[in-house]
PAFIFI-494072 format. One line per 2 residues: their letters; for each residue x, y, z of N, C-alpha, C. Coordinates in steps of 0.05 Angstrom, whole numbers. Layout:
<atoms>
A = X,Y,Z,X,Y,Z,X,Y,Z ~ ... .
</atoms>
This chain:
<atoms>
MS = -772,-1485,579,-790,-1471,597,-800,-1446,584 ~ -824,-1445,574,-834,-1422,560,-842,-1400,580 .
GY = -838,-1375,573,-845,-1353,590,-825,-1346,611 ~ -802,-1360,611,-781,-1355,630,-765,-1330,622 .
TP = -763,-1311,640,-747,-1287,635,-725,-1286,656 ~ -700,-1287,646,-678,-1286,666,-677,-1260,681 .
TC = -670,-1261,706,-666,-1237,722,-641,-1240,739 ~ -631,-1217,747,-607,-1217,764,-607,-1192,781 .
TL = -590,-1191,800,-586,-1166,816,-557,-1158,812 ~ -554,-1132,805,-527,-1121,802,-522,-1100,823 .
EV = -499,-1101,835,-490,-1080,853,-475,-1059,837 ~ -482,-1034,841,-472,-1012,825,-462,-990,844 .
RV = -439,-979,838,-429,-956,853,-435,-931,836 ~ -450,-913,848,-460,-889,834,-444,-865,843 .
TP = -434,-849,824,-421,-824,829,-438,-801,818 ~ -450,-786,836,-466,-763,827,-449,-739,820 .
RA = -461,-719,808,-447,-694,801,-423,-698,783 ~ -423,-718,766,-401,-723,748,-404,-704,724 .
GR = -383,-701,709,-384,-684,686,-402,-695,664 ~ -404,-721,663,-422,-734,643,-432,-760,654 .
TD = -452,-771,641,-463,-796,649,-451,-819,634 ~ -441,-839,648,-431,-863,634,-432,-887,653 .
VR = -431,-911,641,-432,-936,656,-407,-951,648 ~ -392,-960,668,-367,-974,663,-365,-1000,680 .
LV = -353,-1019,668,-346,-1044,682,-317,-1042,690 ~ -311,-1040,715,-283,-1037,725,-276,-1060,743 .
DS = -251,-1062,751,-242,-1084,768,-259,-1087,793 ~ -267,-1064,804,-282,-1065,829,-312,-1069,825 .
GI = -321,-1071,800,-349,-1075,795,-361,-1056,775 ~ -386,-1050,777,-400,-1032,758,-400,-1004,770 .
RV = -391,-985,754,-391,-957,762,-409,-941,744 ~ -427,-926,755,-444,-908,740,-440,-880,749 .
RV = -432,-863,730,-429,-834,736,-452,-820,724 ~ -464,-802,740,-487,-786,731,-482,-757,737 .
AE = -494,-739,721,-491,-711,725,-510,-700,746 ~ -531,-715,752,-551,-707,772,-540,-705,800 .
VP = -553,-688,816,-545,-685,844,-559,-707,861 ~ -548,-714,884,-560,-735,900,-582,-723,919 .
EN = -602,-712,907,-624,-700,923,-650,-711,912 ~ -668,-719,930,-695,-728,922,-694,-751,902 .
GR = -674,-768,903,-672,-791,886,-665,-785,857 ~ -656,-761,852,-650,-754,824,-626,-769,813 .
AT = -605,-772,829,-581,-787,820,-588,-817,817 ~ -604,-827,835,-612,-856,833,-628,-861,808 .
EA = -647,-844,802,-663,-847,778,-645,-844,752 ~ -627,-825,753,-609,-822,730,-592,-847,726 .
AR = -583,-859,748,-567,-883,747,-583,-906,736 ~ -608,-908,744,-626,-929,734,-630,-926,704 .
RA = -635,-902,695,-638,-897,666,-613,-904,650 ~ -590,-895,661,-564,-900,648,-558,-930,646 .
LA = -564,-945,667,-559,-974,668,-578,-988,648 ~ -603,-980,647,-622,-991,627,-612,-986,599 .
RA = -603,-962,593,-594,-954,567,-569,-971,559 ~ -550,-974,578,-526,-989,573,-531,-1018,568 .
LG = -552,-1029,580,-560,-1057,576,-579,-1061,552 ~ -588,-1039,541,-607,-1041,519,-635,-1050,528 .
LR = -642,-1043,552,-668,-1050,564,-686,-1026,567 ~ -712,-1032,571,-730,-1011,578,-725,-1003,607 .
RR = -732,-978,614,-728,-969,642,-743,-986,661 ~ -766,-996,654,-782,-1012,673,-769,-1039,679 .
DV = -750,-1047,663,-736,-1072,667,-713,-1070,687 ~ -708,-1046,696,-687,-1041,716,-700,-1027,740 .
TL = -700,-1041,763,-713,-1030,787,-693,-1030,810 ~ -695,-1009,826,-678,-1007,850,-688,-1026,871 .
RA = -670,-1042,882,-677,-1061,903,-667,-1052,930 ~ -644,-1038,931,-633,-1028,956,-613,-1006,951 .
GM = -611,-988,970,-590,-967,968,-600,-940,959 ~ -625,-933,963,-635,-908,954,-618,-884,962 .
TS = -608,-884,987,-592,-861,996,-562,-868,998 ~ -554,-890,988,-526,-899,989,-514,-896,961 .
RT = -487,-893,960,-474,-893,934,-473,-921,922 ~ -474,-941,939,-475,-969,929,-504,-977,928 .
KR = -513,-984,904,-542,-991,900,-544,-1019,888 ~ -566,-1031,893,-572,-1057,881,-596,-1055,863 .
FR = -592,-1061,837,-613,-1060,817,-621,-1088,808 ~ -647,-1093,806,-657,-1118,794,-659,-1113,764 .
IE = -648,-1132,749,-647,-1130,720,-665,-1153,709 ~ -685,-1146,694,-702,-1166,681,-694,-1169,652 .
GF = -687,-1193,644,-681,-1197,616,-652,-1208,612 ~ -636,-1207,633,-609,-1217,631,-602,-1233,656 .
SR = -586,-1254,653,-573,-1267,676,-550,-1249,683 ~ -538,-1253,706,-515,-1237,715,-493,-1238,694 .
TE = -486,-1262,685,-465,-1265,665,-471,-1250,640 ~ -496,-1252,630,-504,-1238,605,-502,-1207,609 .
AL = -511,-1198,632,-510,-1169,638,-481,-1158,638 ~ -464,-1173,652,-436,-1164,653,-423,-1165,625 .
EQ = -430,-1185,609,-419,-1186,582,-429,-1163,565 ~ -454,-1156,568,-465,-1133,554,-451,-1107,562 .
LA = -445,-1104,587,-432,-1079,597,-402,-1079,588 ~ -390,-1102,584,-362,-1103,576,-358,-1095,547 .
D = -379,-1098,531,-377,-1091,502,-374,-1062,497 .
</atoms>
C-alpha cells in the first residue's frame, strides 16, 4: 500500500511546573513532565513538543485530540503505530 502513513493515539499524563521536561514510559502509561505552567495551553504545547522530540517526529506530526484542560491528554501521532511509538519511547 503506497502512501500509507501509520497513525495512532497515545494517552499521556502531563505534569506541569516540573523542574525539567522529560518523557517517560512507566507502568501506568506515558508521563510527560514540563516546566511550563498550565495557563493558556502553555503546558499542553510544551508536552506536544516534548512528545514529538522523544519520538523523533516533527511537531506537526503530533496533534492534540482531547484533554486541553485536563492532565490526561490524547495525542494523535502520525508516523508510528502504537506499538512502534511505545518501543521508541522505551529506548
